[in-house]
Structure formats: C-alpha cells, structure tokens
All heavy atoms as an XYZ file, in Angstrom:
832
protein
N     -69.102     70.802      2.618
C     -68.323     70.614      1.568
C     -67.709     69.144      1.477
O     -67.342     68.615      2.543
C     -67.045     71.573      1.693
C     -65.896     71.353      0.766
S     -64.608     72.548      0.845
C     -64.329     72.828      2.587
N     -67.799     68.498      0.424
C     -67.356     67.148      0.178
C     -65.887     67.054     -0.231
O     -65.367     67.767     -1.126
C     -68.226     66.451     -0.904
C     -67.925     65.043     -0.983
C     -69.102     64.269     -1.711
N     -70.042     64.048     -0.636
C     -71.061     63.126     -0.774
N     -71.191     62.520     -1.833
N     -71.980     63.001      0.115
N     -65.100     66.263      0.609
C     -63.704     66.049      0.374
C     -63.431     64.732     -0.292
O     -64.119     63.763      0.083
C     -62.930     66.106      1.619
C     -63.004     67.382      2.469
C     -62.235     67.182      3.800
C     -62.469     68.570      1.724
N     -62.498     64.690     -1.198
C     -62.067     63.407     -1.794
C     -60.598     63.296     -1.314
O     -59.703     63.978     -1.858
C     -62.161     63.520     -3.315
C     -63.635     63.633     -3.761
C     -64.244     64.902     -3.714
C     -64.330     62.482     -4.104
C     -65.608     64.964     -4.034
C     -65.704     62.565     -4.451
C     -66.286     63.832     -4.406
O     -67.650     63.985     -4.721
N     -60.351     62.257     -0.430
C     -59.054     62.175      0.241
C     -58.328     60.987     -0.387
O     -58.686     59.785     -0.171
C     -59.259     61.959      1.771
C     -57.884     61.988      2.483
C     -60.130     63.049      2.292
N     -57.197     61.202     -1.055
C     -56.381     60.064     -1.601
C     -55.803     59.238     -0.525
O     -55.367     59.867      0.552
C     -55.277     60.839     -2.349
C     -55.631     62.245     -2.431
C     -56.604     62.504     -1.368
N     -55.760     57.992     -0.675
C     -55.226     57.120      0.390
C     -54.736     55.840     -0.248
O     -54.687     55.662     -1.454
C     -56.324     56.749      1.334
N     -54.240     54.976      0.612
C     -53.873     53.624      0.315
C     -54.656     52.676      1.237
O     -55.259     53.217      2.198
C     -52.337     53.315      0.550
O     -52.035     53.575      1.941
C     -51.518     54.282     -0.314
N     -54.583     51.436      1.014
C     -55.327     50.501      1.907
C     -54.732     50.585      3.433
O     -55.458     50.612      4.348
C     -55.219     49.089      1.456
C     -56.134     48.753      0.222
C     -55.930     47.355     -0.276
C     -57.703     49.061      0.536
N     -53.358     50.782      3.475
C     -52.752     50.936      4.751
C     -53.216     52.173      5.499
O     -53.482     52.134      6.637
C     -51.238     50.886      4.582
C     -50.644     49.539      4.238
O     -51.376     48.535      4.452
O     -49.512     49.476      3.810
N     -53.241     53.304      4.707
C     -53.707     54.603      5.333
C     -55.191     54.443      5.759
O     -55.515     54.870      6.881
C     -53.579     55.713      4.346
C     -52.197     56.465      4.255
C     -52.257     57.443      3.161
C     -51.968     57.146      5.569
N     -55.992     53.887      4.894
C     -57.372     53.703      5.259
C     -57.553     52.822      6.543
O     -58.317     53.111      7.419
C     -58.266     53.034      4.082
C     -59.679     52.871      4.245
C     -60.420     54.219      4.508
C     -60.344     52.104      3.098
N     -56.775     51.794      6.626
C     -56.846     50.913      7.817
C     -56.421     51.712      9.124
O     -57.094     51.589     10.113
C     -55.965     49.713      7.604
N     -55.380     52.493      8.897
C     -54.915     53.386     10.048
C     -56.045     54.349     10.517
O     -56.316     54.442     11.682
C     -53.653     54.064      9.681
C     -53.176     54.991     10.688
N     -52.538     54.543     11.919
C     -53.150     56.346     10.778
C     -52.237     55.614     12.619
N     -52.576     56.661     11.957
N     -56.617     55.013      9.507
C     -57.646     55.978      9.834
C     -58.928     55.304     10.423
O     -59.494     55.858     11.306
C     -57.994     56.767      8.602
C     -56.938     57.650      8.010
C     -55.747     58.121      8.600
C     -56.848     58.079      6.688
N     -54.994     58.782      7.775
C     -55.582     58.841      6.569
C     -57.679     57.977      5.538
C     -55.232     59.478      5.374
C     -57.283     58.554      4.342
C     -56.105     59.327      4.336
N     -59.201     54.205      9.834
C     -60.435     53.493     10.288
C     -60.240     53.050     11.732
O     -61.134     53.224     12.589
C     -60.728     52.296      9.432
C     -62.062     51.619      9.654
N     -62.202     50.500     10.297
C     -63.324     52.039      9.349
C     -63.469     50.178     10.384
N     -64.177     51.091      9.798
N     -59.067     52.494     12.050
C     -58.810     52.082     13.436
C     -58.752     53.299     14.420
O     -59.267     53.214     15.500
C     -57.491     51.349     13.551
C     -57.098     50.818     14.906
C     -55.833     49.995     14.912
O     -55.037     50.057     13.976
N     -55.593     49.429     16.039
N     -58.273     54.392     13.915
C     -58.161     55.651     14.739
C     -59.551     56.338     14.887
O     -59.687     57.139     15.782
C     -57.184     56.634     14.185
N     -60.465     56.030     13.956
C     -61.732     56.593     13.939
C     -61.903     58.021     13.331
O     -62.864     58.641     13.452
N     -60.738     58.378     12.640
C     -60.782     59.724     12.019
C     -59.567     59.816     11.074
O     -58.634     59.080     11.175
C     -60.701     60.805     13.018
N     -59.726     60.762     10.079
C     -58.621     61.059      9.293
C     -57.963     62.340      9.972
O     -58.652     63.351     10.228
C     -59.051     61.612      7.852
C     -57.877     62.114      7.051
C     -59.758     60.465      7.087
N     -56.718     62.203     10.468
C     -56.132     63.282     11.112
C     -55.971     64.560     10.260
O     -55.877     64.442      9.072
C     -54.757     62.707     11.549
C     -54.575     61.464     10.931
C     -55.867     61.032     10.267
N     -55.883     65.658     10.907
C     -55.705     66.915     10.220
C     -54.451     66.932      9.364
O     -54.437     67.468      8.272
C     -55.737     68.112     11.172
N     -53.399     66.402      9.975
C     -52.061     66.396      9.166
C     -51.459     64.999      9.364
O     -50.952     64.636     10.403
C     -51.167     67.458      9.786
N     -51.618     64.237      8.325
C     -51.049     62.898      8.334
C     -49.848     62.923      7.343
O     -50.104     63.190      6.145
C     -52.031     61.861      7.852
C     -51.614     60.422      8.043
O     -50.433     60.159      7.861
O     -52.445     59.602      8.359
N     -48.572     62.709      7.816
C     -47.482     62.851      6.991
C     -47.447     61.906      5.811
O     -46.864     62.154      4.799
C     -46.278     62.585      7.838
C     -46.885     61.966      9.086
C     -48.339     62.347      9.209
N     -48.215     60.726      5.912
C     -48.273     59.796      4.767
C     -49.342     60.119      3.768
O     -49.468     59.406      2.699
N     -50.164     61.115      4.006
C     -51.319     61.375      3.155
C     -51.068     62.513      2.166
O     -50.126     63.352      2.373
C     -52.607     61.670      4.029
N     -51.883     62.549      1.143
C     -51.801     63.647      0.172
C     -53.012     64.615      0.458
O     -53.890     64.251      1.217
C     -51.989     63.071     -1.250
N     -52.939     65.774     -0.024
C     -53.991     66.773      0.171
C     -55.318     66.322     -0.389
O     -55.253     65.635     -1.468
C     -53.563     68.071     -0.402
N     -56.386     66.673      0.240
C     -57.717     66.298     -0.230
C     -58.150     67.195     -1.420
O     -57.611     68.290     -1.536
C     -58.714     66.522      0.839
N     -59.051     66.692     -2.248
C     -59.572     67.411     -3.369
C     -60.995     67.813     -3.049
O     -61.736     67.047     -2.430
C     -59.494     66.565     -4.651
C     -58.050     66.379     -5.124
C     -57.306     65.393     -4.506
C     -57.508     67.096     -6.054
C     -55.920     65.051     -4.994
C     -56.239     66.956     -6.519
C     -55.423     65.909     -5.983
N     -61.441     68.897     -3.582
C     -62.754     69.444     -3.511
C     -63.284     69.570     -4.895
O     -62.488     70.076     -5.790
C     -62.845     70.780     -2.708
C     -64.243     71.276     -2.648
C     -62.261     70.613     -1.349
N     -64.537     69.207     -5.079
C     -65.084     69.418     -6.464
C     -65.134     70.875     -6.795
O     -65.499     71.718     -6.055
C     -66.566     68.857     -6.508
N     -64.659     71.188     -8.119
C     -64.652     72.598     -8.522
C     -66.010     73.213     -8.619
O     -66.223     74.448     -8.618
C     -64.004     72.508     -9.864
C     -64.151     71.118    -10.282
C     -64.173     70.315     -9.129
N     -67.055     72.389     -8.740
C     -68.468     72.797     -8.863
C     -69.308     71.681     -8.323
O     -68.960     70.556     -8.336
C     -68.782     73.091    -10.274
C     -68.631     71.885    -11.222
C     -68.725     72.199    -12.663
O     -68.026     73.084    -13.145
O     -69.542     71.531    -13.360
N     -70.450     71.988     -7.821
C     -71.447     71.030     -7.283
C     -72.189     70.434     -8.483
O     -73.447     70.800     -8.765
C     -72.315     71.614     -6.229
C     -71.548     71.957     -5.007
C     -72.495     72.335     -3.848
O     -73.601     71.775     -3.756
O     -72.133     73.203     -3.034
N     -71.606     69.482     -9.171
C     -72.297     68.824    -10.250
C     -71.663     67.373    -10.308
O     -70.616     67.203     -9.710
C     -72.033     69.546    -11.608
O     -70.719     69.408    -11.958
N     -72.335     66.532    -11.015
C     -71.831     65.140    -11.159
C     -70.441     65.257    -11.888
O     -69.527     64.449    -11.482
C     -72.794     64.355    -12.000
C     -72.431     62.896    -12.066
C     -73.521     62.043    -12.691
O     -74.735     62.354    -12.442
O     -73.113     61.188    -13.459
N     -70.297     66.098    -12.808
C     -68.971     66.195    -13.490
C     -67.905     66.752    -12.642
O     -66.739     66.282    -12.662
C     -69.162     67.140    -14.775
C     -70.031     66.543    -15.863
C     -71.496     66.724    -15.642
O     -71.879     67.565    -14.758
O     -72.265     66.139    -16.356
N     -68.242     67.730    -11.819
C     -67.298     68.287    -10.836
C     -66.870     67.348     -9.770
O     -65.635     67.201     -9.501
N     -67.782     66.549     -9.286
C     -67.481     65.486     -8.255
C     -66.637     64.375     -8.939
O     -65.689     63.917     -8.286
C     -68.786     64.979     -7.710
C     -69.391     66.033     -6.758
C     -70.649     65.400     -6.070
O     -70.941     64.203     -6.134
O     -71.248     66.259     -5.300
N     -66.941     64.028    -10.138
C     -66.149     62.972    -10.806
C     -64.776     63.447    -11.055
O     -63.781     62.721    -10.847
C     -66.825     62.600    -12.052
C     -66.089     61.415    -12.785
C     -66.236     60.104    -12.328
C     -65.234     61.630    -13.876
C     -65.626     59.082    -12.958
C     -64.638     60.569    -14.529
C     -64.811     59.308    -14.042
O     -64.124     58.229    -14.635
N     -64.531     64.732    -11.412
C     -63.209     65.313    -11.617
C     -62.411     65.298    -10.294
O     -61.203     64.926    -10.361
C     -63.370     66.730    -12.126
N     -63.049     65.635     -9.149
C     -62.371     65.581     -7.913
C     -62.014     64.134     -7.530
O     -60.894     63.897     -7.038
C     -63.241     66.231     -6.827
N     -62.943     63.258     -7.808
C     -62.703     61.862     -7.508
C     -61.458     61.316     -8.277
O     -60.557     60.625     -7.772
C     -63.825     61.008     -7.815
C     -63.712     59.516     -7.791
C     -63.348     59.015     -6.347
C     -64.974     58.754     -8.269
N     -61.422     61.584     -9.576
C     -60.348     61.047    -10.417
C     -59.007     61.780    -10.131
O     -57.958     61.147    -10.204
C     -60.721     61.200    -11.892
C     -61.867     60.268    -12.226
S     -61.733     58.570    -11.693
C     -60.422     57.947    -12.696
N     -59.033     62.998     -9.677
C     -57.900     63.710     -9.327
C     -57.286     63.039     -8.053
O     -56.075     62.819     -7.887
C     -58.017     65.224     -9.037
O     -58.349     65.844    -10.282
N     -58.219     62.741     -7.092
C     -57.757     62.033     -5.871
C     -57.261     60.644     -6.200
O     -56.307     60.156     -5.555
C     -58.906     62.009     -4.910
N     -57.855     59.965     -7.199
C     -57.401     58.672     -7.579
C     -55.969     58.716     -8.155
O     -55.147     57.866     -7.844
C     -58.341     58.056     -8.655
N     -55.710     59.765     -8.943
C     -54.325     59.915     -9.417
C     -53.398     60.165     -8.281
O     -52.178     59.615     -8.298
C     -54.253     61.158    -10.441
C     -55.014     60.925    -11.760
O     -55.241     59.681    -12.028
O     -55.242     61.847    -12.456
N     -53.720     60.967     -7.280
C     -52.901     61.209     -6.194
C     -52.662     59.920     -5.295
O     -51.594     59.675     -4.839
C     -53.420     62.373     -5.279
N     -53.688     59.111     -5.245
C     -53.578     57.795     -4.569
C     -52.633     56.963     -5.282
O     -51.756     56.235     -4.660
C     -54.948     57.160     -4.545
O     -54.903     55.870     -3.976
N     -52.638     56.889     -6.579
C     -51.743     56.052     -7.376
C     -50.312     56.519     -7.097
O     -49.335     55.737     -6.962
C     -51.996     56.163     -8.904
N     -50.031     57.872     -6.978
C     -48.736     58.409     -6.652
C     -48.269     57.929     -5.292
O     -47.077     57.674     -5.036
C     -48.739     59.948     -6.737
N     -49.175     57.806     -4.293
C     -48.837     57.328     -2.963
C     -48.393     55.894     -2.951
O     -47.576     55.469     -2.208
C     -50.062     57.415     -2.039
C     -50.480     58.808     -1.622
C     -51.803     58.724     -0.822
C     -49.418     59.475     -0.795
N     -48.835     55.151     -4.009
C     -48.488     53.674     -4.107
C     -47.089     53.439     -4.526
O     -46.459     52.564     -4.074
C     -49.436     52.965     -5.048
C     -50.855     52.805     -4.666
C     -51.762     52.317     -5.823
C     -51.020     51.919     -3.446
N     -46.595     54.301     -5.368
C     -45.243     54.167     -5.927
C     -45.042     52.789     -6.428
O     -43.980     52.081     -6.193
C     -44.180     54.524     -4.862
N     -45.960     52.236     -7.262
C     -45.908     50.954     -7.809
C     -47.239     50.306     -7.914
O     -48.271     50.950     -8.055
N     -47.302     49.013     -7.875
C     -48.507     48.238     -7.963
C     -49.323     48.361     -6.676
O     -48.792     48.644     -5.670
C     -48.240     46.769     -8.222
N     -50.635     48.229     -6.801
C     -51.483     48.293     -5.583
C     -52.875     48.718     -5.968
O     -53.260     48.670     -7.166
N     -53.669     49.141     -4.993
C     -55.036     49.557     -5.191
C     -55.077     51.063     -4.779
O     -54.788     51.440     -3.744
C     -55.974     48.737     -4.324
C     -55.972     47.303     -4.708
C     -56.697     46.411     -3.756
N     -58.064     46.604     -3.871
C     -58.999     45.886     -3.174
N     -58.627     44.997     -2.226
N     -60.320     46.131     -3.336
N     -55.674     51.835     -5.745
C     -55.993     53.233     -5.429
C     -57.213     53.234     -4.475
O     -58.177     52.470     -4.631
C     -56.357     53.977     -6.710
C     -55.216     54.099     -7.725
C     -55.753     54.613     -9.019
N     -56.733     53.744     -9.605
C     -57.652     54.037    -10.594
N     -57.529     55.221    -11.127
N     -58.489     53.234    -10.983
N     -57.147     54.157     -3.582
C     -58.248     54.356     -2.563
C     -58.542     55.840     -2.459
O     -57.640     56.620     -2.321
C     -57.845     53.715     -1.226
C     -58.917     54.010     -0.153
C     -57.466     52.271     -1.326
N     -59.821     56.178     -2.433
C     -60.217     57.506     -2.239
C     -61.385     57.477     -1.142
O     -62.364     56.892     -1.383
C     -60.723     58.220     -3.473
C     -61.260     59.673     -3.210
C     -59.664     58.288     -4.582
N     -61.133     58.213      0.026
C     -62.127     58.321      1.013
C     -62.931     59.612      0.654
O     -62.396     60.723      0.438
C     -61.451     58.510      2.370
C     -62.360     58.760      3.532
C     -63.295     57.569      3.752
C     -61.599     59.043      4.761
N     -64.241     59.521      0.720
C     -65.126     60.586      0.524
C     -65.750     60.940      1.808
O     -66.251     60.102      2.498
C     -66.285     60.276     -0.519
C     -67.111     61.481     -0.774
C     -65.677     59.731     -1.842
N     -65.560     62.271      2.225
C     -66.045     62.662      3.531
C     -66.652     64.064      3.418
O     -66.338     64.860      2.508
C     -64.846     62.688      4.517
N     -67.508     64.371      4.342
C     -68.101     65.657      4.514
C     -67.338     66.578      5.463
O     -67.118     66.123      6.616
C     -69.584     65.611      4.992
C     -70.511     64.906      3.958
C     -70.660     65.615      2.606
O     -70.532     66.802      2.573
O     -70.881     64.847      1.668
N     -66.728     67.655      5.013
C     -65.930     68.530      5.889
C     -66.855     69.375      6.683
O     -67.900     69.840      6.232
C     -64.979     69.378      5.046
N     -66.501     69.563      7.877
C     -67.339     70.446      8.823
C     -66.453     71.456      9.518
O     -66.951     72.036     10.528
C     -68.082     69.584      9.797
O     -67.194     68.898     10.626
N     -65.245     71.738      9.132
C     -64.476     72.760      9.706
C     -63.582     72.249     10.855
O     -62.738     72.952     11.326
N     -63.779     70.980     11.239
C     -62.925     70.543     12.447
C     -61.549     70.131     11.911
O     -61.427     69.955     10.659
C     -63.608     69.420     13.158
C     -63.908     68.261     12.331
C     -65.399     67.855     12.371
O     -66.238     68.584     12.787
O     -65.642     66.757     11.913
N     -60.632     70.010     12.751
C     -59.272     69.627     12.407
C     -59.208     68.229     11.793
O     -58.788     68.059     10.625
C     -58.371     69.598     13.641
C     -58.063     70.975     14.163
C     -57.107     71.698     13.288
O     -56.074     71.175     12.929
O     -57.399     72.860     12.940
N     -59.704     67.177     12.403
C     -59.815     65.811     11.868
C     -61.154     65.582     11.289
O     -62.117     66.345     11.584
C     -59.506     64.858     12.992
N     -61.254     64.567     10.473
C     -62.565     64.156      9.949
C     -62.957     62.862     10.508
O     -62.437     61.802     10.130
C     -62.444     64.099      8.336
C     -63.872     63.748      7.776
C     -62.009     65.449      7.699
N     -63.885     62.828     11.474
C     -64.237     61.634     12.145
C     -65.002     60.698     11.225
O     -65.616     61.149     10.280
C     -65.131     62.115     13.322
C     -65.653     63.407     12.926
C     -64.600     64.021     12.009
N     -65.042     59.422     11.629
C     -65.625     58.405     10.772
C     -67.064     58.638     10.503
O     -67.603     58.306      9.499
C     -65.348     56.988     11.408
C     -66.099     56.753     12.634
C     -65.634     55.906     10.326
N     -67.756     59.330     11.438
C     -69.216     59.565     11.285
C     -69.396     60.622     10.158
O     -70.577     60.910      9.788
C     -69.893     59.960     12.576
C     -69.351     61.284     13.169
O     -68.442     61.917     12.720
N     -70.122     61.790     14.179
N     -68.413     61.250      9.695
C     -68.491     62.223      8.570
C     -68.052     61.594      7.205
O     -68.067     62.252      6.175
C     -67.691     63.508      8.855
C     -68.077     63.984     10.195
C     -68.642     65.316     10.465
N     -68.754     66.360      9.599
C     -69.976     66.940      9.306
N     -71.068     66.417      9.779
N     -70.012     67.996      8.587
N     -67.664     60.266      7.211
C     -67.242     59.625      6.046
C     -68.497     59.206      5.226
O     -69.423     58.683      5.817
C     -66.388     58.397      6.369
C     -65.111     58.727      7.079
C     -64.572     59.881      7.524
C     -64.081     57.713      7.411
N     -63.369     59.749      8.126
C     -63.056     58.450      8.094
C     -64.032     56.333      7.263
C     -61.974     57.707      8.562
C     -62.863     55.694      7.747
C     -61.890     56.399      8.374
N     -68.519     59.457      3.987
C     -69.602     59.168      3.146
C     -69.503     57.836      2.397
O     -70.437     57.099      2.285
C     -69.877     60.238      2.087
N     -68.304     57.555      1.896
C     -68.102     56.266      1.087
C     -66.569     56.191      0.837
O     -65.798     57.134      1.116
C     -68.835     56.383     -0.170
N     -66.201     55.032      0.218
C     -64.890     54.828     -0.225
C     -64.894     54.336     -1.632
O     -65.787     53.500     -2.013
C     -64.152     53.682      0.685
C     -62.811     53.424      0.089
C     -64.029     54.215      2.116
N     -64.090     54.889     -2.432
C     -63.924     54.390     -3.822
C     -62.545     53.732     -3.899
O     -61.510     54.310     -3.350
C     -63.934     55.575     -4.829
C     -65.323     56.237     -4.911
N     -66.224     55.848     -5.795
C     -65.854     57.273     -4.195
C     -67.385     56.608     -5.684
N     -67.120     57.450     -4.691
N     -62.463     52.544     -4.423
C     -61.138     51.834     -4.495
C     -61.223     50.857     -5.672
O     -62.280     50.431     -6.147
C     -60.967     51.040     -3.227
N     -60.015     50.589     -6.114
C     -59.889     49.496     -7.145
C     -60.307     48.204     -6.472
O     -60.096     47.970     -5.329
C     -58.455     49.331     -7.592
C     -57.998     50.583     -8.429
O     -58.660     50.862     -9.400
O     -56.932     51.160     -8.089
N     -60.940     47.350     -7.255
C     -61.399     46.023     -6.692
C     -60.275     45.000     -6.697
O     -60.516     43.982     -6.070
C     -62.639     45.589     -7.519
O     -62.236     45.437     -8.932
C     -63.804     46.447     -7.390
N     -59.205     45.253     -7.294
C     -58.044     44.326     -7.249
C     -56.754     45.226     -7.400
O     -56.827     46.380     -7.885
C     -58.166     43.387     -8.369
N     -55.635     44.635     -7.117
C     -54.396     45.298     -7.306
C     -54.148     45.649     -8.798
O     -54.528     44.855     -9.650
C     -53.192     44.452     -6.865
C     -53.039     44.478     -5.330
O     -53.781     45.206     -4.631
O     -52.175     43.781     -4.856
N     -53.596     46.776     -9.065
C     -53.308     47.281    -10.404
C     -51.836     47.286    -10.594
O     -51.080     47.636     -9.680
C     -53.834     48.682    -10.681
C     -55.291     48.873    -10.527
C     -55.667     50.345    -10.359
N     -54.727     51.315    -10.693
C     -54.713     52.060    -11.792
N     -55.671     51.959    -12.687
N     -53.781     52.936    -11.967
N     -51.353     46.959    -11.784
C     -49.874     47.059    -12.026
C     -49.489     48.524    -12.076
O     -50.331     49.391    -12.426
C     -49.671     46.405    -13.377
C     -51.047     46.436    -14.069
C     -52.022     46.436    -12.946
N     -48.239     48.835    -11.833
C     -47.762     50.249    -11.915
C     -47.941     50.627    -13.393
O     -47.817     49.815    -14.330
C     -46.258     50.268    -11.579
N     -48.353     51.837    -13.620
C     -48.570     52.349    -14.969
C     -49.881     51.916    -15.587
O     -50.059     52.117    -16.825
N     -50.850     51.375    -14.791
C     -52.155     51.032    -15.301
C     -52.945     52.237    -15.793
O     -52.609     53.323    -15.400
C     -52.936     50.251    -14.275
N     -53.894     52.003    -16.652
C     -54.738     53.091    -17.163
C     -55.293     54.000    -16.024
O     -56.013     53.512    -15.142
C     -55.954     52.409    -17.959
C     -56.871     53.493    -18.586
O     -56.596     54.731    -18.433
O     -57.807     53.077    -19.180
N     -54.892     55.243    -16.022
C     -55.274     56.112    -14.957
C     -56.787     56.503    -14.985
O     -57.289     57.027    -14.014
C     -54.410     57.408    -15.147
C     -54.128     57.386    -16.538
C     -53.994     55.957    -16.975
N     -57.444     56.263    -16.117
C     -58.874     56.586    -16.187
C     -59.850     55.494    -15.799
O     -60.991     55.673    -15.972
C     -59.116     57.125    -17.638
C     -58.447     58.388    -17.950
O     -58.218     59.241    -17.035
O     -58.026     58.566    -19.120
N     -59.228     54.378    -15.406
C     -60.117     53.245    -15.046
C     -60.966     53.575    -13.783
O     -60.438     54.158    -12.844
C     -59.208     51.983    -14.763
C     -59.920     50.729    -14.576
C     -58.958     49.585    -14.468
O     -58.145     49.372    -15.401
O     -59.057     48.866    -13.443
N     -62.184     53.312    -13.825
C     -63.126     53.656    -12.715
C     -62.821     52.849    -11.418
O     -62.279     51.690    -11.576
C     -64.548     53.474    -13.130
C     -65.067     54.598    -14.018
O     -64.504     55.706    -13.978
O     -66.048     54.351    -14.743
N     -63.182     53.430    -10.316
C     -62.976     52.767     -9.075
C     -64.307     52.142     -8.624
O     -65.416     52.644     -9.082
C     -62.551     53.776     -8.028
C     -61.295     54.540     -8.326
C     -61.118     55.710     -7.368
C     -60.123     53.620     -8.217
N     -64.197     51.082     -7.800
C     -65.503     50.578     -7.188
C     -65.934     51.493     -6.123
O     -65.163     52.228     -5.473
N     -67.234     51.346     -5.712
C     -67.810     52.099     -4.653
C     -68.074     51.221     -3.519
O     -68.614     50.168     -3.656
C     -69.110     52.829     -5.103
C     -69.852     53.598     -4.067
C     -69.618     54.977     -3.859
C     -70.776     53.178     -3.110
N     -70.432     55.309     -2.742
C     -71.136     54.322     -2.330
C     -71.356     51.943     -2.740
C     -72.056     54.226     -1.245
C     -72.210     51.858     -1.710
C     -72.516     52.986     -0.971
N     -67.704     51.631     -2.258
C     -67.917     50.904     -1.053
C     -68.513     51.759      0.019
O     -68.106     52.907      0.277
C     -66.595     50.365     -0.514
C     -65.881     49.397     -1.509
C     -65.076     49.976     -2.443
C     -66.122     48.051     -1.398
C     -64.430     49.111     -3.428
C     -65.470     47.202     -2.320
C     -64.633     47.725     -3.275
N     -69.617     51.246      0.659
C     -70.174     51.913      1.799
C     -69.179     51.985      2.910
O     -68.343     51.007      3.069
C     -71.468     51.273      2.231
N     -69.336     52.845      3.840
C     -68.397     52.933      4.959
C     -68.465     51.675      5.823
O     -67.425     51.138      6.359
C     -68.789     54.156      5.896
C     -67.966     54.148      7.165
C     -68.552     55.456      5.106
N     -69.642     51.018      5.873
C     -69.791     49.755      6.650
C     -69.001     48.652      6.043
O     -68.795     47.615      6.642
C     -71.271     49.299      6.692
C     -72.172     50.338      7.322
C     -72.769     51.291      6.265
O     -72.030     52.041      5.618
N     -74.081     51.342      6.079
N     -68.585     48.729      4.726
C     -67.913     47.726      4.016
C     -66.455     47.899      4.213
O     -65.592     47.055      3.674
C     -68.255     47.790      2.549
C     -69.682     47.473      2.257
C     -70.047     47.506      0.741
O     -70.116     48.687      0.212
O     -70.174     46.453      0.148
N     -65.884     48.911      4.880
C     -64.444     49.121      5.006
C     -63.753     47.942      5.569
O     -62.690     47.455      5.036
C     -64.143     50.423      5.803
C     -64.541     51.628      4.988
C     -62.685     50.440      6.189
C     -64.372     52.968      5.660
N     -64.225     47.269      6.684
C     -63.516     46.072      7.143
C     -63.340     44.912      6.101
O     -62.242     44.381      5.977
C     -64.398     45.600      8.355
C     -65.088     46.852      8.838
C     -65.356     47.654      7.509
N     -64.411     44.728      5.282
C     -64.257     43.746      4.218
C     -63.253     44.175      3.192
O     -62.523     43.350      2.758
C     -65.637     43.435      3.658
N     -63.346     45.516      2.856
C     -62.379     46.051      1.803
C     -60.984     45.798      2.387
O     -60.061     45.567      1.558
C     -62.703     47.533      1.636
C     -61.772     48.240      0.685
C     -61.852     47.686     -0.726
C     -62.095     49.748      0.644
N     -60.735     46.015      3.616
C     -59.409     45.848      4.198
C     -58.978     44.417      4.394
O     -57.869     44.106      4.877
C     -59.358     46.631      5.553
C     -59.531     48.086      5.435
C     -59.612     48.763      6.769
C     -58.401     48.785      4.611
N     -59.963     43.478      4.118
C     -59.583     42.072      4.252
C     -59.890     41.488      5.609
O     -59.543     40.357      5.854
N     -60.565     42.237      6.411
C     -60.861     41.730      7.784
C     -62.203     41.147      7.956
O     -62.723     40.986      9.047
N     -62.954     40.922      6.810
C     -64.328     40.451      6.913
C     -65.277     41.545      7.236
O     -64.955     42.691      7.279
N     -66.533     41.214      7.480
C     -67.571     42.216      7.703
C     -67.988     42.308      9.057
O     -68.609     43.093      9.583
C-alpha cells in the first residue's frame, strides 16, 4: 500500500536523519492512501496530502509529501520511501492549492533540504 505522508522540510529533515518516519510523530499529519489504484486515485491522495502539508506550515513555505510503501511495521524506514513531492520554492500563505509539486528521488533529499548532494 502506498502512503502519501504530509510533511514540512523540517519534518523531512528529522525523518531523514532518523532513517524512518516514526509511527507516531506529534508534529505530523495522518498519511493518505489512494482511494483506488489508478493515476487519478494516486493524484487525489497526493493533493490531499499537499493540502495537509500546507496546513502544517501555518503560513508561507514549501509543501512536502513523502511517498512510501507501507509494509505493516510501526515506522516506515527510509528503504521503503519511494519519492518526495515538494514545492520547488517557498509559496506565500494562501497560494493556489492546486499548484503541482515537483518530484524528487529519495537520493535527492539532501539537496532538497539544502545540504547538497
């Protein structure tokens, strides 16, 4: 099952350093699952997670959605992460919620976080 986990750059940095998304992170929002296994279903889950990410920002910033494969374990280790979708630049509060996110491979997370590659 593919999960779409709303995040912020700070949360992503914390999870990346820890090597996993913890089962219960008080700063995180609930993950979204596609209502159906189709491109439209996955896009709906991604955009719902992007909306939840915007709510985590409480203002300007970059929406971040971590995509991972769930396997029933408590935490989701980095080796189960599939990709990251994120805004390519900070957005003002109240920006268009339907704006698409950029796609980043898991290997690109350090660069996305500003730490180089």
